[in-house]
N, C-alpha and C positions, 0 to 999 in steps of 0.2 A: 504494500500500500504506500502510495506517495504521501508524505506528510510535510506540512508547512506550518510554521508558527508566525502569526502576524503580531508584531510588537508595537504597532501604532497606538496612539491614545484611543480609549474606548469609543469615542464618538466617530472615529474614522475607520476603526479596525473592521467593523462588520461588513462594510462594502467589499473590502478585500477578501474577507473570509468567504462571503457568498460567491464572489467571482471565482475563487479557487475551487470551491466545492462543485460549482457547475462544470469545471474542467476535470473533475475526477480526483481532486486532491482531498485528503483528509486534513482539513485546515481548522485551526483553532486560534482564538485571540488570546494573547498574553501581553497586555499593555505594559510597557516599561516606562511610560510617562503618564502621570495623572494631571489633568487640567483642573485648576481651581480658580475661583474669582480673584480679582486683584485684591491685595491686602488693604489698600486704601482706595475706595471708589470715587473720592472727590475729584482727583485729577482726571479720571475717566469722564465724569459728568462735565467737567469744565471743557475738556477737549471736544466732546459732542456738541457743546453749545457754541463752539467757535468754528464750525466747519466752513462757514462762509469765508473765513480768512484764508483758506487753502486752495491751491490750484490742483493738488493731488493728495490722495491718501494711499500710503503703501501698507498693506496688510501682509505680515510675514508668514501667515499660516491660516488655515481654516479656523482654528480656535480664536485667532485674533479677530476675524470677522464675526464669529458667533458671539463672542463676549462684548465686542464694541457695539454691535448692532442689536444686542439682546433687548427685548421688551421696549424697543423704541416705537413711539406712536407713528413715526414717519417711515418705518421700515416699509419699503415698497412704494413710498411716495416721495415727497421732496424734503430732504434733510434741512433745507434752508427756509421752509415754509413756516408761517406763523402757526401757532397751535390751533387756531380756528380753522385753518385750511389743511389740517393734517390728513384728512381723508381724501383730499383732492389729488387726482393724478397729475404729477408735475410734468413739465416738458423735460425730455431726457437730458438736455443740456444744463439743467439746473444742478445736477450732481457734479461734484468734483471728479476728476479722473480717479479711478480706483485701480491701483497696481497690485497684481497678484503674481508671485514668483512661480506658480505652477497651477495645474488644472484643478487640484482639490480646493485651493483658495478661490479660484475663479468660480467653481461650482457653489461654494459657500456664499459668495457675493451675489450670484444669481438667485439663490434661494432666499437671500435677505431682501430681494427686490431691487437690486441695483440694475439699471438697464444695461443690456449686453454691450451696447455701443459706447458705454462709459468705462468699460473694463479693459485694461491693458495687461497682457501676459506674454511670456516667451512664445516664439513660433512653435507650432505643434511638433515640428521635426527637430527642435533644439536638442543638442547633445545632452544637456542637463537642464533641469528646471531649478534655477538658482538666481541669485542677484545678478551675476554676470550676464546670464541669458536675458533676464528681464531688462537690464540696462540697454541692450540692443534695441528693444522695442520702445523704451520710454526716454532714452537719452535726448532725442531731438526736442522733447517738450521743455527741457530745462534750460533756463537762461538766467540772466541777472534779475534778481527779485522774485524768482519762482519760489513759492511756499509749499513745502511738503511736510505732511504729518506722517510719521512712521509709527504704526500700531504694532506692538509686539508684547512679549511676555517677560516675566522675571523669574529666574530660577531660585527656588528655595535653597538656602545654604550659600548664596552669593550676596554680598553686601547690597542692600537695597539702594536703588537709584531711580530718580524720576524718568530716566531713559530706559530702564530695564536693562537686559543684557542680551547680547547676540552679536552677529557679525555687523560691522559698520562699513563694509566696502561700498555699498551703494550710496550711503550718506556722504562718504568722501567724494565720490564722483559728482554728486549734485553740488557740493560746496565748490569744487574746482570749476564748475560751470557758472558760479555766481548764485546758486540757489541757497535758500534758507531752510533749516531743518528744525522741526519740533518733534518731540517724542511723546508717546502715550503708552503706559503699561495697562494692558487690558485683561491680563490673566496671569496666573502663576503656574509654573511647571514644577512638579515635585515627583519624587519616587513613589510608586504605589506601595500600599501595605498588602503583601501577599498572604493568602490563606495557605494552610498546609498543603492543600490540593494543588494550588498554583506552584508552590515551591517544588513539589514532586514532579509536576508536569515539566518544569524547566530542567530539572536534573535528568529526567528520562529523555527529553528532547536533545540533550547534549550528547547522548550516547547512541541513539537508535536510528540515526540517519535523517532525522527531521531537518528541514532547511529553515533556518531562522531568517525572516524578512526584516531587515534592519533599515530604518529610515532616519536615524538620529544618532549623532555621536554622544549626546547627553544621555540618551537611553542606555547606551553601553556603560556609561559611568554608573547609572542606577543599577544595572545588572551586576556589575562588579561589587557594589555595596550590598546588594541583596544576597549574593552568594560569594562571600569573601573567600579568597584562596582556592576557588573551585578550579578543577582541571577541565579546560575547554578544548583540549587537543583533539578530541574526536568530534567536536561540534562543527557544523557546516552552516554557512551564511551566504545570503545574497543581499548586498548592500546597494542602496540607491544613489550613492555618490562615492567617489574615491576617498574623500576625507573620512567617511563612515567606514569604508573598508579598511583603511589604515588603523582606525580605532579598534575594530574587531580583531585585526591581526595583533595589535599590541596587547589586547586582553588575552590572546592565546588561541583564538579559533583556528582549528586545523585547516579548514578550507574556506576561503572567502572569494567570492566572485562579485563583480559589479555590473549593474544594469541601469539603463535609463529608468526613471521612476514611473514610466507609463506602463499600464497594466499589461498590454500586449507584449511589450518587450520583456517584462519580468516573467510572464508565462513561458516565453521561448527559452529564457535562461533556466527557469526551473525544470523544464522538460529535459534540458541537457544535463541537469544534476540528478534527475530521478534515478 
């Protein structure tokens, strides 16, 4: 039986599990990152109230979209409309540009009601879905005075910052073009609290030929903390980025391959590992 373990956060994992099961894989979810609300909601509320100040919003992940747009009366309408007009359908151009580094984030924006013509993302055939690929699509928008709000998370265990934490490569590119950057922490990332059954599943999956689907270097840090000193030499993994593959190799995974994070590409790689 072909086995795969999906380690994405719970909100994203089920889509991948279902797709793999349709292809004949015995797939299960074992999230290595838990998403929680921002520790201080006040900056989040303030950022929502200032959307008219921005030319573009960059959401680093689907959870960033879901937490930033959660319970908004204007979700699917005009974020710049007065409360009395919250139910009115806005002209699509009323939204700031919404930048998504990959398809999952773009789907979350669509689900939140952002018009598709206001969403920018890497080309479908991009080698990777990351900041570098996104910049190829959005770089021409940025010039002197361009205002960008970056919506991202904050890792537990890292010194709290109004900017959260994560890669700053795209922000640096914007600044070099004369753009101005603000930040908003929309959620927290933390290690999950495993049950005894989940711990047993992880240990078995490291020995029985299961392929771990890895989509985050931070998730691997959590895995190392959840099973300290564990022998991963027989474990096999498929990573969605070279940086993640390197982190898996450092942890000691015996076999690590890399794939574009598109589902069809990952299925092809998985079949080669079956």
